[in-house]
N, C-alpha and C positions, 0 to 999 in steps of 0.2 A: 504494500500500500504506500501511496505517496504521503508526503508530510501534511498537505492540506486535508486529505481524507482522514488522517489520524486526528488532527486537531478538531475537525468537525464531529467525528464520532465521540471524542472525549467531551466536547462541548455539549452534545446532546445528552450524554450520560450524566454530566454534571447538572443539567437543567431539569432532569426528571423530578427531583425533590421540589423544586420551586413550582413546577407545573402542578403537581398534586396538591401542594399547599394553596396555590392561587385558586385552583378548582374548588377546594374545600371552603376557604374563607370567602371566596367570591359569591357563594350562594347566600351568605349572610347579607344583611342590609348595610353594607359598608359604604361610607362616603366615598365619592370619586377621588377626593384628595388623598384619602388613606390608600386607595389602590394605586394611585400615581406615585406617591412617596415610596410605597413598598416596591413597586416595579423599578423605580430609579435606584433605590438602595440595593436591590438584588443585583442589578447590572453593575453598580459601583463595586460591591463586595466581590462579585465574580471576576472583576478586573484586579482588585487589590489583593485578594487572598492568595492567588498564585504567586504574585510578586513577593509577598511576605513569606510564603512557604518556601520559595526559591531562595530568599535571602537568609532566612533563619534555619532552614533545613531540619534535619532529623533531631538536632539537639533539643529544640523546644518541645517537640512531640514526646521525646523520651523523658523530659523533666516533668511535664504536666500531665502526661498520659490522657490527653483529650480524646474522648470518644464522641465524634460528631453525631452519630446516630442516637446515642443516649440523650445528648443535649437537645436535639431536635424533637425526640419523642416526648421528653418532659415538657418542653414548651408547647407542643401540640396538645398534650393532655390538659395542661393548664388553660390554654386558649379555648379548648372545647368545653371545659367545665365553666369557664367564665362566660362564654357565649350562651350556654344553657341557662345560667342564672339570669343573664341579661334578657333573654327572650321571655322568661317568665315575668319579668318586671315591666317590659315595655314592648311596643310594636314599632318604635321609632328606629332610626338608623343606629347601628352599633358603631361606636367610635373607638378605634384602637388608639391608645396614647402613643406618643412618639417612641417611648422606650420599648413598648411591645412590638412596634413595627420594626425598630432597629434590631432588637434581639431575634425576631423571627427571620429577618433578612440575613443576619449574620449566621443563624443556625442552618439555613438552607444553603449557605455559601461556604461552610467549613470544609466540605469535600474539596473545594477548589484550593484551599490552603494546602491540604496534603498532596493534591495533584501538583502544586507548585514545587514541592520538594523534588519531584522527578520530572519536572517540565522539560528539562533539557533532553530527556530521552524521547519526548514526543516531538519537539521542534527545536530547531536552531534559532528560530525567529520568535523569541519569547513574547515580545510586545504584540505581535500579530496573534499569537495564541491567546493571550490575555484579552485582547480586544474581541476576538471571536467568542471566547467564553462569556464575556459581558453582553454582547449583542444577542447571542443565542439564548442565554438565560432570561434576558429581558423579553424577548419574543415569546418564549415558553410561558413566562408569567402573564403576559398580555393574553395569550391564547387561553390559558387556564381561566382567566377572568371573563373572557368573551364566551367561552363554553358554559361557564357557570351562569352568566346572564341569560343565555338561551334557555337553560334548564329552569332558571327562576321564572322566566316568562311563561313557560309551559306548565310548570308544576305549582307555581305560586308559593304560598307560605310553607308547603311541605319541604321545600328545598332547605329551609332552616334546620329542620329535624335531620334531613339527610346530611347536611353540612356538619352538624354537631357530631353525628355518628361517624362521619368520615374523619373528622379531626381526632376523635377519641380512638378510632381504629388505627389510623396512621400513627398516632402517638404510641399506642401499645405495640404496634409493629416495630417501630424504630427503637423502642426501649428493649425489645427482645433480641435485637441484633447484636 
């Protein structure tokens, strides 16, 4: 395989988490600004994380023993429970605070950090790879939100229940990895 194909395949693989999270939280009644901020942060973190991973290398991973899947799982469970509580209290739009949005965007981008450690094995053109990681992950996030909007229009308020179930299921799945 050529270098561009490798970068694209890795970009798609790194973007699957953000797609599933966007699909899940997109069925909630989130404000458009929250979706926009999340999408921009996912793109930014998918650009920066490989850079930091490349710079810091395996030393940081061995010191802190970060498990990206467990962190993401915990955050998704907390988000699912919080959304369940909020849907019981109100039918208005659910507003994620900026800290929740940042933590969620970081958690779906942590795989990019570990990819950055070995990014030189994928590509000699690290900046091109990082840019593609960012663009593809942003596109996958937007796609997840768009598909969730279609589902929301067809299923109405049932999508909130489905979304909460998806968040809790995804959270459990990532915690078990």
